[in-house]
N, C-alpha and C positions, 0 to 999 in steps of 0.2 A: 187454412184455419176456417172452420165453419162458423157462420153466424146464425144458423137456424137451430131451433130447439127440437129435440126429438118429440114426437107427438104426445100430447096429453089426452086423457080420457074425455069423452064428450058427453057422457051421460052419468047420472047419479046411480049408485049401486047400493043395494041392501045386502050386507055381508054378515056372515056368521063366522066367528073365530073360536076354535077349541084349542086351548093351550094347556098341556099337562107337563108337570115336572115331577120326577120321582127320584127320591134319594133312598138308597138302601145302605144300612150301616152294619158293620161286622160285630159291633158291640153296642149295648144300649146307650142311647143319648139320655142323660139324666136331666139336662137343662138346656133350653134353646130359645134364642130370640131371633126373629126373622123380619126382614123388610122386603116388601114387594112393590114393583111398579108394573102392574098387570091390567090396570083399568085404562081403556083408551081415552084420549083427550076429547073434549067437546068444544066446538066453536061453530061459526056459521057455515063451515064447509064440511064438518064431521059431527054427526048427531049420535050420541050414545043412547040407544033405545032400551038396552037391557044389559045388565052385568051381574054375574054371579061368581062368587069365589068359594070353592068347596075344598076344605082342608081336612086331611085324614092323617093322624087322629085329630079329633076336635081340639083346638088350642084352648089353653086355660084363660088367655086374655087376647083380645083383638082391639084395634083402634085404627082410625083413618085420619089423614090430615094432608097438608101441603107444606113443602119446604119453604122457608122464608129466604128465598134467594133473590127476591125483587123482580122476578119475571112474572108477567100476568098469566102466562100459560104454563105455570109450574105443574108438574105431574102430580096426580093423586097418589099418595103413599099409603100402603096398608102395613100395619104392624101386627105381629102375632107371636105368642110365646107359649112354651110348654114347660111344665114342671113335672110331668109324669114321664117315666122311661118309655122310650120307643126305639124300634129298629127300622122303621119305615116312615117316610114322610112323602105324602102325595098331595100336590097342590094343583087343582084344576080351575082354570079361569074360562068362563064362557061369556062371550060378548056378541051382541048384535048391534051393528053400526051402519048408519046410512052415510055414504061418502059422496060428496060432490067434487068434481074436478075443479082445480083452482088456476091452472096455468094455460088453458086452451088458447088464450089471446096474447101469450107472451111475445114481446118484441125485444129480444136481447140487444139489438143494435141501438135501441133508443134509451138504454140505461146510461147513467153518467160515466165519464171516463174514470177508469179504476184508480189512476194515480192521484188525480185531483180529489176523488172521493176518499181515498185512504188518508191523504194529507189533512182533509177537513176533520177527520176523526181523532187526530193526535191530541194529546193532552195540551191544554193551554190554560194558564192561570186565569181564573175568573170566567171561563167559558161555561155555558150550561152543561149540566151532567147528562150524559146519554147512557142509559143502562145497557144498551146493546153493545157498547164498547167493552164491557166485561168479557165478551166472547172473542175479542181480538188478542187476549193475553194467553200465555201457556197454561196448561192444566196438567193434572197428574199423568194422564196417558198420552198427552200431546205436548211434549216439551219443545222448546225452541231448538231447531236444528238448521244450520246453515245449508245442509244438503237439501232440505225441503224447499228453501228459497231458490236454490239453484235449479231444482227440478221444475218449479212453478214458472220461472222467468220467461221461458220461450212462449208461454201462452199469454203473457202480459206485457207486450210492447207498449211503449208510452202512448197514452191517449186512447187506447182501445176501450170500448164500453165494458163495464165490469161484468155484466151478465154474459156477454159474448165471450169474454176471456175465460170466465169460469166454466162455460160449456166446453170450451176447448180443453181446459185442464181435465175436466171429467172424462172427455173422450180419450185423452192420452193415458190416464190412469187405467181405464178399461182396456186399452190396447197393450199397455206395457206390463201389466201385472196379471198373473194367472190366479184364478179362484181355485183353491185346493182345500177341500173340507178337512178339518182337523190338522192342517199344516202348521197352525200357530195356536197359542193360548193367549189369554188376556195378559199374561206376564211377558209375552214376547215384545222386546223393545221395538219402537217404531223405526229406529235406525236399522234394525235387522230386516224388517219388512222391506224397507227401501232398498237395501242391499241385495236381498235374495229375490225380489220381484214376485213374490207370491204371498197369499194370505186368504182371509175370509172377509165378509162384508164389514165387520167392525174395523178391521185393519185398513181397508180402503177408505172408510169414512174418516178414521183418524188421520190417515195420510193426506186426504184432501183438506180437512180442517186445518192441519198443521201448515200446509203449503199456503193456504189463504191467510192464515194469521201471520205468517212470516212476512207477508206483504202489507200488513196492517189492516186487513179486512176482517170484520166480525163474522165468525162461522160457528155453528153449533151442531151438536150430535142429535140425531133423531133415532129413537128405537121404535120399531113397529112391526107390522105384518104386511105381506103382499100375496096376491094371487099368483099361482104358478103360471097360468095363462092370462096375460094382461088383457083387460077389457077393450083397450084401444088397438089391439092387434099386435102383430110382430112375434118374434121368437119367445119361447118360454123363458121366464125370469129365473135368475139364480138367487137362492136364499129363501125360497118360499116354505121350506119344511121346518123352519125354526124362526125365532125372532130375527128380524132383518134390521139393518142399520143404513142410514143415509145422512145427508148433509143439508143444512140450511145456510144460505148466504144472505147477509143483510144488505139489501139494495133497494130501499124504498124509492118510490117515484118511477120505477120501471114499469112500463105498460104491461099489463097482464099479471103483475104481482099484486096480491091482495093489499088494499089500501085501508081497510077497516078491520076491526076485530083483533083478537089476540095474536093472530099470525100476520098482521099487517107488516109489510116491508120485507118479509122473509121468502126467499126463493128456494124451493126444495130441489136437490140434485142427487141422483143415485149413481155413484161411480161404478158400483158393481155391475149394473145393467146398462150404463150409458144412456140414461133417460131422465127426463123431468117427470117425477111421479104424477100419476093420474089418479083416477078413482079406485084403482086396485091397490093403492098403498094406504094402510091404516096407521095413523100416528098414535103411538102408545105413550111415549114420554120424550121430553126434550131436555138436554143439559149441556154442560161443557164438553163432556166426553162420556164414555161408557160407565165410568165410576159413579156418575150422578144418577144414572137411570138403569142400573142393573136390574133385570127382571125379578130376580130372587136371590137374596144373599142373607147370611146370618152368622151368628156366633153360637157355638155349641160346646157343651161339656161332655166328654166321652165320645162314643161313636166308633172309635177305632178307624179302620179303613172304610171308605165309602165309595159307592158308584152313583152316577147320575144319568138319568135318561130324560130327554126332552122331546116332546112331540107337539107339532103345531099343524092344524088343518084349518084352512080358510076357504070358504065356499060362497058362491053367489046364491042368495035366496031369491032375489028378483032384481031386474033392472027397472029403475023408476022411470 
């Protein structure tokens, strides 16, 4: 069982992200309402320098806002709708982001013991409310499964530091499950992913979140982008040609985990690539699971059969 974190990035990067989604319909869509999570988050480790959203055809109505879920780093939502018939929808998001590494000084072995930490988060009448505990409960795409607890337990012997145990769980998921593009869909049950041992990044994120939650540990889903070639070196990363997904574990007080700002107390873990995200990971939106932060979704009238194409390109403009 390893107690060392995979290396995080050591330098800030200025990144440009181009993200295009294209829907083609076999029949006209007469009415459509869409919701997008395509604007990167901003905090002391990630600065959004520019963002542009180009929609074709031009929507009849647009709006922006944040969901009232009680989390201070809730993602920016974009709403747009159409009343004119159309057979093609193209949504292009262009972002420029400066990203600072957050976990280069991580000391997993100095985090609190996982079992005592989980016990302190259990509900107790009269105890102060902790909003982070919301992320220890099941959600739509991450149900309670005893098989998830059984899978997690070998990484969590009594008294082991929580960050050290989570790193081992991440390593095991990376080793035990095969990344196979298009092998699952968002409707594939998590129990099936666990049984068949293959999937894509959102499956691995849901799997790790579910395993942590079954032990009483708050964990949440991160949607974002990453560079194909990590700035901190090592092999090419998996999941760079589309939106990526990884996990955040609530473990405040751990050396190397941010202690201030919206991301305070949350440790990022990427089970698809078995690494602690560095400056090459751009955070887009954070929620309980994929359903909270779907990049683009909507309700339409008409359209018949449709096809969807997604393309993402992330490049380094300069190293700060």
